[in-house]
mmJSON file of the N, C-alpha and C atoms, coordinates in Angstrom:
{"data_MODEL":{"atom_site":{
"group_PDB":["ATOM","ATOM","ATOM","ATOM","ATOM","ATOM","ATOM","ATOM","ATOM","ATOM","ATOM","ATOM","ATOM","ATOM","ATOM","ATOM","ATOM","ATOM","ATOM","ATOM","ATOM","ATOM","ATOM","ATOM","ATOM","ATOM","ATOM","ATOM","ATOM","ATOM","ATOM","ATOM","ATOM","ATOM","ATOM","ATOM","ATOM","ATOM","ATOM","ATOM","ATOM","ATOM","ATOM","ATOM","ATOM","ATOM","ATOM","ATOM","ATOM","ATOM","ATOM","ATOM","ATOM","ATOM","ATOM","ATOM","ATOM","ATOM","ATOM","ATOM","ATOM","ATOM","ATOM","ATOM","ATOM","ATOM","ATOM","ATOM","ATOM","ATOM","ATOM","ATOM","ATOM","ATOM","ATOM","ATOM","ATOM","ATOM","ATOM","ATOM","ATOM","ATOM","ATOM","ATOM","ATOM","ATOM","ATOM","ATOM","ATOM","ATOM","ATOM","ATOM","ATOM","ATOM","ATOM","ATOM","ATOM","ATOM","ATOM","ATOM","ATOM","ATOM","ATOM","ATOM","ATOM","ATOM","ATOM","ATOM","ATOM","ATOM","ATOM","ATOM","ATOM","ATOM","ATOM","ATOM","ATOM","ATOM","ATOM","ATOM","ATOM","ATOM","ATOM","ATOM","ATOM","ATOM","ATOM","ATOM","ATOM","ATOM","ATOM","ATOM","ATOM","ATOM","ATOM","ATOM","ATOM","ATOM","ATOM","ATOM","ATOM","ATOM","ATOM","ATOM","ATOM","ATOM","ATOM","ATOM","ATOM","ATOM","ATOM","ATOM","ATOM","ATOM","ATOM","ATOM","ATOM","ATOM","ATOM","ATOM","ATOM","ATOM","ATOM","ATOM","ATOM","ATOM","ATOM","ATOM","ATOM","ATOM","ATOM","ATOM","ATOM","ATOM","ATOM","ATOM","ATOM","ATOM","ATOM","ATOM","ATOM","ATOM","ATOM","ATOM","ATOM","ATOM","ATOM","ATOM","ATOM","ATOM","ATOM","ATOM","ATOM","ATOM","ATOM","ATOM","ATOM","ATOM","ATOM","ATOM","ATOM","ATOM","ATOM","ATOM","ATOM","ATOM","ATOM","ATOM","ATOM","ATOM","ATOM","ATOM","ATOM","ATOM","ATOM","ATOM","ATOM","ATOM","ATOM","ATOM","ATOM","ATOM","ATOM","ATOM","ATOM","ATOM","ATOM","ATOM","ATOM","ATOM","ATOM","ATOM","ATOM","ATOM","ATOM","ATOM","ATOM"],
"id":[1,2,3,4,5,6,7,8,9,10,11,12,13,14,15,16,17,18,19,20,21,22,23,24,25,26,27,28,29,30,31,32,33,34,35,36,37,38,39,40,41,42,43,44,45,46,47,48,49,50,51,52,53,54,55,56,57,58,59,60,61,62,63,64,65,66,67,68,69,70,71,72,73,74,75,76,77,78,79,80,81,82,83,84,85,86,87,88,89,90,91,92,93,94,95,96,97,98,99,100,101,102,103,104,105,106,107,108,109,110,111,112,113,114,115,116,117,118,119,120,121,122,123,124,125,126,127,128,129,130,131,132,133,134,135,136,137,138,139,140,141,142,143,144,145,146,147,148,149,150,151,152,153,154,155,156,157,158,159,160,161,162,163,164,165,166,167,168,169,170,171,172,173,174,175,176,177,178,179,180,181,182,183,184,185,186,187,188,189,190,191,192,193,194,195,196,197,198,199,200,201,202,203,204,205,206,207,208,209,210,211,212,213,214,215,216,217,218,219,220,221,222,223,224,225,226,227,228,229,230,231,232,233,234,235,236,237],
"type_symbol":["N","C","C","N","C","C","N","C","C","N","C","C","N","C","C","N","C","C","N","C","C","N","C","C","N","C","C","N","C","C","N","C","C","N","C","C","N","C","C","N","C","C","N","C","C","N","C","C","N","C","C","N","C","C","N","C","C","N","C","C","N","C","C","N","C","C","N","C","C","N","C","C","N","C","C","N","C","C","N","C","C","N","C","C","N","C","C","N","C","C","N","C","C","N","C","C","N","C","C","N","C","C","N","C","C","N","C","C","N","C","C","N","C","C","N","C","C","N","C","C","N","C","C","N","C","C","N","C","C","N","C","C","N","C","C","N","C","C","N","C","C","N","C","C","N","C","C","N","C","C","N","C","C","N","C","C","N","C","C","N","C","C","N","C","C","N","C","C","N","C","C","N","C","C","N","C","C","N","C","C","N","C","C","N","C","C","N","C","C","N","C","C","N","C","C","N","C","C","N","C","C","N","C","C","N","C","C","N","C","C","N","C","C","N","C","C","N","C","C","N","C","C","N","C","C","N","C","C","N","C","C","N","C","C","N","C","C"],
"label_atom_id":["N","CA","C","N","CA","C","N","CA","C","N","CA","C","N","CA","C","N","CA","C","N","CA","C","N","CA","C","N","CA","C","N","CA","C","N","CA","C","N","CA","C","N","CA","C","N","CA","C","N","CA","C","N","CA","C","N","CA","C","N","CA","C","N","CA","C","N","CA","C","N","CA","C","N","CA","C","N","CA","C","N","CA","C","N","CA","C","N","CA","C","N","CA","C","N","CA","C","N","CA","C","N","CA","C","N","CA","C","N","CA","C","N","CA","C","N","CA","C","N","CA","C","N","CA","C","N","CA","C","N","CA","C","N","CA","C","N","CA","C","N","CA","C","N","CA","C","N","CA","C","N","CA","C","N","CA","C","N","CA","C","N","CA","C","N","CA","C","N","CA","C","N","CA","C","N","CA","C","N","CA","C","N","CA","C","N","CA","C","N","CA","C","N","CA","C","N","CA","C","N","CA","C","N","CA","C","N","CA","C","N","CA","C","N","CA","C","N","CA","C","N","CA","C","N","CA","C","N","CA","C","N","CA","C","N","CA","C","N","CA","C","N","CA","C","N","CA","C","N","CA","C","N","CA","C","N","CA","C","N","CA","C","N","CA","C","N","CA","C","N","CA","C","N","CA","C"],
"label_alt_id":[null,null,null,null,null,null,null,null,null,null,null,null,null,null,null,null,null,null,null,null,null,null,null,null,null,null,null,null,null,null,null,null,null,null,null,null,null,null,null,null,null,null,null,null,null,null,null,null,null,null,null,null,null,null,null,null,null,null,null,null,null,null,null,null,null,null,null,null,null,null,null,null,null,null,null,null,null,null,null,null,null,null,null,null,null,null,null,null,null,null,null,null,null,null,null,null,null,null,null,null,null,null,null,null,null,null,null,null,null,null,null,null,null,null,null,null,null,null,null,null,null,null,null,null,null,null,null,null,null,null,null,null,null,null,null,null,null,null,null,null,null,null,null,null,null,null,null,null,null,null,null,null,null,null,null,null,null,null,null,null,null,null,null,null,null,null,null,null,null,null,null,null,null,null,null,null,null,null,null,null,null,null,null,null,null,null,null,null,null,null,null,null,null,null,null,null,null,null,null,null,null,null,null,null,null,null,null,null,null,null,null,null,null,null,null,null,null,null,null,null,null,null,null,null,null,null,null,null,null,null,null,null,null,null,null,null,null],
"label_comp_id":["UNK","UNK","UNK","UNK","UNK","UNK","UNK","UNK","UNK","UNK","UNK","UNK","UNK","UNK","UNK","UNK","UNK","UNK","UNK","UNK","UNK","UNK","UNK","UNK","UNK","UNK","UNK","UNK","UNK","UNK","UNK","UNK","UNK","UNK","UNK","UNK","UNK","UNK","UNK","UNK","UNK","UNK","UNK","UNK","UNK","UNK","UNK","UNK","UNK","UNK","UNK","UNK","UNK","UNK","UNK","UNK","UNK","UNK","UNK","UNK","UNK","UNK","UNK","UNK","UNK","UNK","UNK","UNK","UNK","UNK","UNK","UNK","UNK","UNK","UNK","UNK","UNK","UNK","UNK","UNK","UNK","UNK","UNK","UNK","UNK","UNK","UNK","UNK","UNK","UNK","UNK","UNK","UNK","UNK","UNK","UNK","UNK","UNK","UNK","UNK","UNK","UNK","UNK","UNK","UNK","UNK","UNK","UNK","UNK","UNK","UNK","UNK","UNK","UNK","UNK","UNK","UNK","UNK","UNK","UNK","UNK","UNK","UNK","UNK","UNK","UNK","UNK","UNK","UNK","UNK","UNK","UNK","UNK","UNK","UNK","UNK","UNK","UNK","UNK","UNK","UNK","UNK","UNK","UNK","UNK","UNK","UNK","UNK","UNK","UNK","UNK","UNK","UNK","UNK","UNK","UNK","UNK","UNK","UNK","UNK","UNK","UNK","UNK","UNK","UNK","UNK","UNK","UNK","UNK","UNK","UNK","UNK","UNK","UNK","UNK","UNK","UNK","UNK","UNK","UNK","UNK","UNK","UNK","UNK","UNK","UNK","UNK","UNK","UNK","UNK","UNK","UNK","UNK","UNK","UNK","UNK","UNK","UNK","UNK","UNK","UNK","UNK","UNK","UNK","UNK","UNK","UNK","UNK","UNK","UNK","UNK","UNK","UNK","UNK","UNK","UNK","UNK","UNK","UNK","UNK","UNK","UNK","UNK","UNK","UNK","UNK","UNK","UNK","UNK","UNK","UNK","UNK","UNK","UNK","UNK","UNK","UNK"],
"label_asym_id":["A","A","A","A","A","A","A","A","A","A","A","A","A","A","A","A","A","A","A","A","A","A","A","A","A","A","A","A","A","A","A","A","A","A","A","A","A","A","A","A","A","A","A","A","A","A","A","A","A","A","A","A","A","A","A","A","A","A","A","A","A","A","A","A","A","A","A","A","A","A","A","A","A","A","A","A","A","A","A","A","A","A","A","A","A","A","A","A","A","A","A","A","A","A","A","A","A","A","A","A","A","A","A","A","A","A","A","A","A","A","A","A","A","A","A","A","A","A","A","A","A","A","A","A","A","A","A","A","A","A","A","A","A","A","A","A","A","A","A","A","A","A","A","A","A","A","A","A","A","A","A","A","A","A","A","A","A","A","A","A","A","A","A","A","A","A","A","A","A","A","A","A","A","A","A","A","A","A","A","A","A","A","A","A","A","A","A","A","A","A","A","A","A","A","A","A","A","A","A","A","A","A","A","A","A","A","A","A","A","A","A","A","A","A","A","A","A","A","A","A","A","A","A","A","A","A","A","A","A","A","A","A","A","A","A","A","A"],
"label_entity_id":["1","1","1","1","1","1","1","1","1","1","1","1","1","1","1","1","1","1","1","1","1","1","1","1","1","1","1","1","1","1","1","1","1","1","1","1","1","1","1","1","1","1","1","1","1","1","1","1","1","1","1","1","1","1","1","1","1","1","1","1","1","1","1","1","1","1","1","1","1","1","1","1","1","1","1","1","1","1","1","1","1","1","1","1","1","1","1","1","1","1","1","1","1","1","1","1","1","1","1","1","1","1","1","1","1","1","1","1","1","1","1","1","1","1","1","1","1","1","1","1","1","1","1","1","1","1","1","1","1","1","1","1","1","1","1","1","1","1","1","1","1","1","1","1","1","1","1","1","1","1","1","1","1","1","1","1","1","1","1","1","1","1","1","1","1","1","1","1","1","1","1","1","1","1","1","1","1","1","1","1","1","1","1","1","1","1","1","1","1","1","1","1","1","1","1","1","1","1","1","1","1","1","1","1","1","1","1","1","1","1","1","1","1","1","1","1","1","1","1","1","1","1","1","1","1","1","1","1","1","1","1","1","1","1","1","1","1"],
"label_seq_id":[1,1,1,2,2,2,3,3,3,4,4,4,5,5,5,6,6,6,7,7,7,8,8,8,9,9,9,10,10,10,11,11,11,12,12,12,13,13,13,14,14,14,15,15,15,16,16,16,17,17,17,18,18,18,19,19,19,20,20,20,21,21,21,22,22,22,23,23,23,24,24,24,25,25,25,26,26,26,27,27,27,28,28,28,29,29,29,30,30,30,31,31,31,32,32,32,33,33,33,34,34,34,35,35,35,36,36,36,37,37,37,38,38,38,39,39,39,40,40,40,41,41,41,42,42,42,43,43,43,44,44,44,45,45,45,46,46,46,47,47,47,48,48,48,49,49,49,50,50,50,51,51,51,52,52,52,53,53,53,54,54,54,55,55,55,56,56,56,57,57,57,58,58,58,59,59,59,60,60,60,61,61,61,62,62,62,63,63,63,64,64,64,65,65,65,66,66,66,67,67,67,68,68,68,69,69,69,70,70,70,71,71,71,72,72,72,73,73,73,74,74,74,75,75,75,76,76,76,77,77,77,78,78,78,79,79,79],
"pdbx_PDB_ins_code":[null,null,null,null,null,null,null,null,null,null,null,null,null,null,null,null,null,null,null,null,null,null,null,null,null,null,null,null,null,null,null,null,null,null,null,null,null,null,null,null,null,null,null,null,null,null,null,null,null,null,null,null,null,null,null,null,null,null,null,null,null,null,null,null,null,null,null,null,null,null,null,null,null,null,null,null,null,null,null,null,null,null,null,null,null,null,null,null,null,null,null,null,null,null,null,null,null,null,null,null,null,null,null,null,null,null,null,null,null,null,null,null,null,null,null,null,null,null,null,null,null,null,null,null,null,null,null,null,null,null,null,null,null,null,null,null,null,null,null,null,null,null,null,null,null,null,null,null,null,null,null,null,null,null,null,null,null,null,null,null,null,null,null,null,null,null,null,null,null,null,null,null,null,null,null,null,null,null,null,null,null,null,null,null,null,null,null,null,null,null,null,null,null,null,null,null,null,null,null,null,null,null,null,null,null,null,null,null,null,null,null,null,null,null,null,null,null,null,null,null,null,null,null,null,null,null,null,null,null,null,null,null,null,null,null,null,null],
"Cartn_x":[0.841,0.0,0.886,0.586,1.276,0.562,1.296,0.719,1.271,0.372,0.762,0.136,0.812,0.261,-0.142,-1.378,-1.892,-2.657,-2.676,-3.449,-4.662,-5.571,-6.744,-6.293,-7.026,-6.764,-5.55,-5.06,-3.999,-4.577,-3.913,-4.429,-3.363,-3.813,-2.936,-3.543,-2.716,-3.171,-3.015,-4.005,-3.939,-3.977,-2.868,-2.771,-2.845,-3.324,-3.417,-4.773,-5.772,-7.14,-7.9,-7.346,-8.081,-7.347,-8.08,-7.525,-8.337,-7.629,-8.256,-7.787,-8.75,-8.437,-8.945,-8.167,-8.618,-9.371,-10.669,-11.482,-11.429,-11.516,-11.435,-11.135,-10.614,-10.353,-11.006,-11.978,-12.688,-12.616,-11.719,-11.55,-11.069,-11.87,-11.508,-12.099,-12.821,-13.458,-12.658,-12.487,-11.794,-12.773,-12.971,-13.818,-12.91,-13.2,-12.417,-13.265,-12.634,-13.269,-12.538,-13.298,-12.694,-13.156,-12.204,-12.502,-11.988,-12.916,-12.562,-13.441,-12.99,-13.835,-15.147,-16.198,-17.508,-17.519,-16.617,-16.603,-15.842,-15.31,-14.617,-15.569,-16.034,-16.943,-16.188,-16.829,-16.251,-17.297,-16.966,-17.88,-17.168,-17.94,-17.411,-17.179,-16.203,-15.84,-16.998,-17.773,-18.87,-19.937,-20.148,-21.095,-20.525,-19.256,-18.591,-18.687,-18.417,-18.477,-19.893,-20.894,-22.291,-22.648,-22.213,-22.458,-21.805,-20.566,-19.858,-20.607,-21.072,-21.797,-23.088,-23.795,-25.03,-24.736,-23.641,-23.27,-22.954,-22.243,-21.914,-23.192,-24.092,-25.363,-26.188,-26.256,-27.026,-26.416,-25.102,-24.444,-24.705,-24.706,-24.977,-26.397,-27.354,-28.75,-29.023,-28.369,-28.535,-28.014,-26.916,-26.342,-27.293,-27.872,-28.819,-30.047,-30.557,-31.731,-31.416,-30.221,-29.807,-29.693,-29.061,-28.927,-30.3,-31.208,-32.557,-33.284,-33.172,-33.826,-33.255,-31.96,-31.346,-31.772,-31.924,-32.396,-33.801,-34.671,-36.048,-36.072,-35.232,-35.171,-34.666,-33.718,-33.172,-34.211,-35.023,-36.089,-37.135,-37.454,-38.459,-37.967,-36.681,-36.124,-36.068,-35.916,-35.825,-37.176,-38.27,-39.608,-39.982],
"Cartn_y":[-1.174,0.0,1.237,2.137,3.416,4.376,5.015,5.969,7.347,8.294,9.66,10.625,11.717,12.782,13.927,14.366,15.477,16.413,17.664,18.672,19.042,19.8,20.273,20.998,20.792,21.387,20.781,19.628,18.919,17.632,17.123,15.96,14.91,13.73,12.681,12.199,11.667,11.111,9.598,8.906,7.454,7.222,6.777,6.657,8.041,8.087,9.354,10.025,9.288,9.795,9.955,9.503,9.571,10.505,11.517,12.475,12.402,12.24,12.229,13.476,14.322,15.59,15.588,16.155,16.364,17.692,17.63,18.836,19.55,18.763,19.37,18.306,18.755,17.889,18.553,17.848,18.366,17.309,17.496,16.503,15.192,14.129,12.815,12.553,13.502,13.306,14.005,13.28,13.809,13.753,14.858,14.892,14.795,13.792,13.566,13.84,14.35,14.494,13.597,12.889,11.954,12.308,12.581,12.806,11.595,10.91,9.712,9.65,8.962,8.781,8.09,8.363,7.792,6.261,5.674,4.214,3.545,4.328,3.789,3.874,2.716,2.765,3.204,4.05,4.521,4.29,3.476,3.154,3.301,3.584,3.419,1.921,1.544,0.135,-0.707,-0.211,-1.016,-1.266,-0.313,-0.498,-1.508,-1.382,-2.314,-3.744,-3.959,-5.304,-5.864,-5.03,-5.472,-5.874,-5.097,-5.435,-6.771,-6.964,-8.219,-9.396,-9.241,-10.317,-10.653,-9.634,-9.872,-10.545,-10.185,-10.833,-12.307,-12.623,-14.018,-14.797,-14.204,-14.861,-15.087,-14.076,-14.194,-15.25,-15.29,-16.277,-17.687,-17.87,-19.192,-19.632,-18.737,-19.109,-19.317,-18.577,-18.762,-20.137,-20.532,-21.843,-22.949,-22.825,-23.829,-23.874,-22.722,-22.666,-23.275,-23.002,-23.559,-25.075,-25.569,-27.016,-27.68,-27.052,-27.596,-27.613,-26.516,-26.436,-27.484,-27.664,-28.667,-30.071,-30.293,-31.603,-31.885,-30.889,-31.043,-31.295,-30.575,-30.77,-32.169,-32.652,-33.992,-35.059,-34.853,-35.8,-35.804,-34.622,-34.516,-35.208,-35.083,-35.709,-37.227,-37.705,-39.146,-39.823,-39.101,-39.692,-39.965],
"Cartn_z":[0.0,0.0,0.0,-0.886,-0.944,0.005,0.883,1.822,1.505,1.254,0.924,1.912,2.162,2.988,2.075,2.189,1.386,2.306,1.959,2.683,1.855,2.454,1.716,0.457,-0.618,-1.929,-2.641,-2.179,-2.88,-3.462,-4.483,-5.206,-5.415,-5.816,-6.333,-7.655,-8.509,-9.773,-9.735,-10.26,-10.43,-11.933,-12.474,-13.927,-14.553,-15.79,-16.508,-16.383,-15.853,-15.962,-14.657,-13.547,-12.273,-11.318,-10.854,-9.891,-8.604,-7.489,-6.166,-5.438,-5.061,-4.403,-2.974,-2.07,-0.695,-0.691,-0.443,-0.444,0.896,1.983,3.31,4.346,5.47,6.611,7.811,8.41,9.584,10.679,11.643,12.698,12.108,12.308,11.785,10.407,9.859,8.555,7.459,6.369,5.201,4.033,3.346,2.154,0.94,0.095,-1.11,-2.339,-3.358,-4.664,-5.642,-6.475,-7.42,-8.825,-9.688,-11.098,-11.858,-12.53,-13.284,-14.523,-15.551,-16.731,-16.348,-17.09,-16.779,-16.819,-17.589,-17.686,-16.535,-15.604,-14.432,-13.243,-12.742,-11.59,-10.331,-9.534,-8.279,-7.188,-6.193,-5.104,-3.769,-2.713,-1.359,-1.168,-0.372,-0.248,0.251,1.217,1.75,0.681,-0.208,-1.315,-2.308,-2.632,-3.55,-3.037,-1.745,-1.164,-1.215,-0.989,-1.063,-2.496,-3.462,-4.871,-5.206,-4.764,-5.019,-4.403,-3.163,-2.48,-3.224,-3.685,-4.437,-5.77,-6.416,-7.679,-7.467,-6.403,-6.106,-5.828,-5.049,-4.731,-5.998,-6.841,-8.082,-9.001,-9.078,-9.935,-9.424,-8.126,-7.542,-7.797,-7.603,-7.818,-9.295,-10.151,-11.586,-12.003,-11.43,-11.758,-11.328,-10.135,-9.658,-10.559,-10.95,-11.816,-13.177,-13.694,-14.98,-14.89,-13.834,-13.66,-13.565,-12.839,-12.696,-14.041,-14.783,-16.092,-17.044,-17.038,-17.903,-17.505,-16.213,-15.737,-16.217,-16.15,-16.614,-18.113,-18.853,-20.305,-20.634,-19.888,-20.121,-19.864,-18.834,-18.534,-19.636,-20.182,-21.235,-22.5,-22.798,-24.012,-23.861,-22.64,-22.405,-22.613,-22.506,-22.646,-24.048],
"occupancy":[1.0,1.0,1.0,1.0,1.0,1.0,1.0,1.0,1.0,1.0,1.0,1.0,1.0,1.0,1.0,1.0,1.0,1.0,1.0,1.0,1.0,1.0,1.0,1.0,1.0,1.0,1.0,1.0,1.0,1.0,1.0,1.0,1.0,1.0,1.0,1.0,1.0,1.0,1.0,1.0,1.0,1.0,1.0,1.0,1.0,1.0,1.0,1.0,1.0,1.0,1.0,1.0,1.0,1.0,1.0,1.0,1.0,1.0,1.0,1.0,1.0,1.0,1.0,1.0,1.0,1.0,1.0,1.0,1.0,1.0,1.0,1.0,1.0,1.0,1.0,1.0,1.0,1.0,1.0,1.0,1.0,1.0,1.0,1.0,1.0,1.0,1.0,1.0,1.0,1.0,1.0,1.0,1.0,1.0,1.0,1.0,1.0,1.0,1.0,1.0,1.0,1.0,1.0,1.0,1.0,1.0,1.0,1.0,1.0,1.0,1.0,1.0,1.0,1.0,1.0,1.0,1.0,1.0,1.0,1.0,1.0,1.0,1.0,1.0,1.0,1.0,1.0,1.0,1.0,1.0,1.0,1.0,1.0,1.0,1.0,1.0,1.0,1.0,1.0,1.0,1.0,1.0,1.0,1.0,1.0,1.0,1.0,1.0,1.0,1.0,1.0,1.0,1.0,1.0,1.0,1.0,1.0,1.0,1.0,1.0,1.0,1.0,1.0,1.0,1.0,1.0,1.0,1.0,1.0,1.0,1.0,1.0,1.0,1.0,1.0,1.0,1.0,1.0,1.0,1.0,1.0,1.0,1.0,1.0,1.0,1.0,1.0,1.0,1.0,1.0,1.0,1.0,1.0,1.0,1.0,1.0,1.0,1.0,1.0,1.0,1.0,1.0,1.0,1.0,1.0,1.0,1.0,1.0,1.0,1.0,1.0,1.0,1.0,1.0,1.0,1.0,1.0,1.0,1.0,1.0,1.0,1.0,1.0,1.0,1.0,1.0,1.0,1.0,1.0,1.0,1.0,1.0,1.0,1.0,1.0,1.0,1.0],
"B_iso_or_equiv":[0.0,0.0,0.0,0.0,0.0,0.0,0.0,0.0,0.0,0.0,0.0,0.0,0.0,0.0,0.0,0.0,0.0,0.0,0.0,0.0,0.0,0.0,0.0,0.0,0.0,0.0,0.0,0.0,0.0,0.0,0.0,0.0,0.0,0.0,0.0,0.0,0.0,0.0,0.0,0.0,0.0,0.0,0.0,0.0,0.0,0.0,0.0,0.0,0.0,0.0,0.0,0.0,0.0,0.0,0.0,0.0,0.0,0.0,0.0,0.0,0.0,0.0,0.0,0.0,0.0,0.0,0.0,0.0,0.0,0.0,0.0,0.0,0.0,0.0,0.0,0.0,0.0,0.0,0.0,0.0,0.0,0.0,0.0,0.0,0.0,0.0,0.0,0.0,0.0,0.0,0.0,0.0,0.0,0.0,0.0,0.0,0.0,0.0,0.0,0.0,0.0,0.0,0.0,0.0,0.0,0.0,0.0,0.0,0.0,0.0,0.0,0.0,0.0,0.0,0.0,0.0,0.0,0.0,0.0,0.0,0.0,0.0,0.0,0.0,0.0,0.0,0.0,0.0,0.0,0.0,0.0,0.0,0.0,0.0,0.0,0.0,0.0,0.0,0.0,0.0,0.0,0.0,0.0,0.0,0.0,0.0,0.0,0.0,0.0,0.0,0.0,0.0,0.0,0.0,0.0,0.0,0.0,0.0,0.0,0.0,0.0,0.0,0.0,0.0,0.0,0.0,0.0,0.0,0.0,0.0,0.0,0.0,0.0,0.0,0.0,0.0,0.0,0.0,0.0,0.0,0.0,0.0,0.0,0.0,0.0,0.0,0.0,0.0,0.0,0.0,0.0,0.0,0.0,0.0,0.0,0.0,0.0,0.0,0.0,0.0,0.0,0.0,0.0,0.0,0.0,0.0,0.0,0.0,0.0,0.0,0.0,0.0,0.0,0.0,0.0,0.0,0.0,0.0,0.0,0.0,0.0,0.0,0.0,0.0,0.0,0.0,0.0,0.0,0.0,0.0,0.0,0.0,0.0,0.0,0.0,0.0,0.0],
"pdbx_formal_charge":[null,null,null,null,null,null,null,null,null,null,null,null,null,null,null,null,null,null,null,null,null,null,null,null,null,null,null,null,null,null,null,null,null,null,null,null,null,null,null,null,null,null,null,null,null,null,null,null,null,null,null,null,null,null,null,null,null,null,null,null,null,null,null,null,null,null,null,null,null,null,null,null,null,null,null,null,null,null,null,null,null,null,null,null,null,null,null,null,null,null,null,null,null,null,null,null,null,null,null,null,null,null,null,null,null,null,null,null,null,null,null,null,null,null,null,null,null,null,null,null,null,null,null,null,null,null,null,null,null,null,null,null,null,null,null,null,null,null,null,null,null,null,null,null,null,null,null,null,null,null,null,null,null,null,null,null,null,null,null,null,null,null,null,null,null,null,null,null,null,null,null,null,null,null,null,null,null,null,null,null,null,null,null,null,null,null,null,null,null,null,null,null,null,null,null,null,null,null,null,null,null,null,null,null,null,null,null,null,null,null,null,null,null,null,null,null,null,null,null,null,null,null,null,null,null,null,null,null,null,null,null,null,null,null,null,null,null],
"auth_seq_id":[1,1,1,2,2,2,3,3,3,4,4,4,5,5,5,6,6,6,7,7,7,8,8,8,9,9,9,10,10,10,11,11,11,12,12,12,13,13,13,14,14,14,15,15,15,16,16,16,17,17,17,18,18,18,19,19,19,20,20,20,21,21,21,22,22,22,23,23,23,24,24,24,25,25,25,26,26,26,27,27,27,28,28,28,29,29,29,30,30,30,31,31,31,32,32,32,33,33,33,34,34,34,35,35,35,36,36,36,37,37,37,38,38,38,39,39,39,40,40,40,41,41,41,42,42,42,43,43,43,44,44,44,45,45,45,46,46,46,47,47,47,48,48,48,49,49,49,50,50,50,51,51,51,52,52,52,53,53,53,54,54,54,55,55,55,56,56,56,57,57,57,58,58,58,59,59,59,60,60,60,61,61,61,62,62,62,63,63,63,64,64,64,65,65,65,66,66,66,67,67,67,68,68,68,69,69,69,70,70,70,71,71,71,72,72,72,73,73,73,74,74,74,75,75,75,76,76,76,77,77,77,78,78,78,79,79,79],
"auth_comp_id":["UNK","UNK","UNK","UNK","UNK","UNK","UNK","UNK","UNK","UNK","UNK","UNK","UNK","UNK","UNK","UNK","UNK","UNK","UNK","UNK","UNK","UNK","UNK","UNK","UNK","UNK","UNK","UNK","UNK","UNK","UNK","UNK","UNK","UNK","UNK","UNK","UNK","UNK","UNK","UNK","UNK","UNK","UNK","UNK","UNK","UNK","UNK","UNK","UNK","UNK","UNK","UNK","UNK","UNK","UNK","UNK","UNK","UNK","UNK","UNK","UNK","UNK","UNK","UNK","UNK","UNK","UNK","UNK","UNK","UNK","UNK","UNK","UNK","UNK","UNK","UNK","UNK","UNK","UNK","UNK","UNK","UNK","UNK","UNK","UNK","UNK","UNK","UNK","UNK","UNK","UNK","UNK","UNK","UNK","UNK","UNK","UNK","UNK","UNK","UNK","UNK","UNK","UNK","UNK","UNK","UNK","UNK","UNK","UNK","UNK","UNK","UNK","UNK","UNK","UNK","UNK","UNK","UNK","UNK","UNK","UNK","UNK","UNK","UNK","UNK","UNK","UNK","UNK","UNK","UNK","UNK","UNK","UNK","UNK","UNK","UNK","UNK","UNK","UNK","UNK","UNK","UNK","UNK","UNK","UNK","UNK","UNK","UNK","UNK","UNK","UNK","UNK","UNK","UNK","UNK","UNK","UNK","UNK","UNK","UNK","UNK","UNK","UNK","UNK","UNK","UNK","UNK","UNK","UNK","UNK","UNK","UNK","UNK","UNK","UNK","UNK","UNK","UNK","UNK","UNK","UNK","UNK","UNK","UNK","UNK","UNK","UNK","UNK","UNK","UNK","UNK","UNK","UNK","UNK","UNK","UNK","UNK","UNK","UNK","UNK","UNK","UNK","UNK","UNK","UNK","UNK","UNK","UNK","UNK","UNK","UNK","UNK","UNK","UNK","UNK","UNK","UNK","UNK","UNK","UNK","UNK","UNK","UNK","UNK","UNK","UNK","UNK","UNK","UNK","UNK","UNK","UNK","UNK","UNK","UNK","UNK","UNK"],
"auth_asym_id":["A","A","A","A","A","A","A","A","A","A","A","A","A","A","A","A","A","A","A","A","A","A","A","A","A","A","A","A","A","A","A","A","A","A","A","A","A","A","A","A","A","A","A","A","A","A","A","A","A","A","A","A","A","A","A","A","A","A","A","A","A","A","A","A","A","A","A","A","A","A","A","A","A","A","A","A","A","A","A","A","A","A","A","A","A","A","A","A","A","A","A","A","A","A","A","A","A","A","A","A","A","A","A","A","A","A","A","A","A","A","A","A","A","A","A","A","A","A","A","A","A","A","A","A","A","A","A","A","A","A","A","A","A","A","A","A","A","A","A","A","A","A","A","A","A","A","A","A","A","A","A","A","A","A","A","A","A","A","A","A","A","A","A","A","A","A","A","A","A","A","A","A","A","A","A","A","A","A","A","A","A","A","A","A","A","A","A","A","A","A","A","A","A","A","A","A","A","A","A","A","A","A","A","A","A","A","A","A","A","A","A","A","A","A","A","A","A","A","A","A","A","A","A","A","A","A","A","A","A","A","A","A","A","A","A","A","A"],
"auth_atom_id":["N","CA","C","N","CA","C","N","CA","C","N","CA","C","N","CA","C","N","CA","C","N","CA","C","N","CA","C","N","CA","C","N","CA","C","N","CA","C","N","CA","C","N","CA","C","N","CA","C","N","CA","C","N","CA","C","N","CA","C","N","CA","C","N","CA","C","N","CA","C","N","CA","C","N","CA","C","N","CA","C","N","CA","C","N","CA","C","N","CA","C","N","CA","C","N","CA","C","N","CA","C","N","CA","C","N","CA","C","N","CA","C","N","CA","C","N","CA","C","N","CA","C","N","CA","C","N","CA","C","N","CA","C","N","CA","C","N","CA","C","N","CA","C","N","CA","C","N","CA","C","N","CA","C","N","CA","C","N","CA","C","N","CA","C","N","CA","C","N","CA","C","N","CA","C","N","CA","C","N","CA","C","N","CA","C","N","CA","C","N","CA","C","N","CA","C","N","CA","C","N","CA","C","N","CA","C","N","CA","C","N","CA","C","N","CA","C","N","CA","C","N","CA","C","N","CA","C","N","CA","C","N","CA","C","N","CA","C","N","CA","C","N","CA","C","N","CA","C","N","CA","C","N","CA","C","N","CA","C","N","CA","C","N","CA","C","N","CA","C","N","CA","C","N","CA","C"],
"pdbx_PDB_model_num":[1,1,1,1,1,1,1,1,1,1,1,1,1,1,1,1,1,1,1,1,1,1,1,1,1,1,1,1,1,1,1,1,1,1,1,1,1,1,1,1,1,1,1,1,1,1,1,1,1,1,1,1,1,1,1,1,1,1,1,1,1,1,1,1,1,1,1,1,1,1,1,1,1,1,1,1,1,1,1,1,1,1,1,1,1,1,1,1,1,1,1,1,1,1,1,1,1,1,1,1,1,1,1,1,1,1,1,1,1,1,1,1,1,1,1,1,1,1,1,1,1,1,1,1,1,1,1,1,1,1,1,1,1,1,1,1,1,1,1,1,1,1,1,1,1,1,1,1,1,1,1,1,1,1,1,1,1,1,1,1,1,1,1,1,1,1,1,1,1,1,1,1,1,1,1,1,1,1,1,1,1,1,1,1,1,1,1,1,1,1,1,1,1,1,1,1,1,1,1,1,1,1,1,1,1,1,1,1,1,1,1,1,1,1,1,1,1,1,1,1,1,1,1,1,1,1,1,1,1,1,1,1,1,1,1,1,1]
}}}
């Protein structure tokens, strides 16, 4: 992990297209501004983890539904 020290109104660049700016520091809270291309998703980590968990759940249930559907189709063809 790269650790940088920045003050309010200072920025860092990630690659050529993503800029992270420190907007303000109030006590323990830091306000960040992120400029990134529209095709780059930007989420808070807790939101990202929830999306990932839902994707895994959806993929698992889809696989079960697909297996069940294929089983039913196989039974129909056997008749």
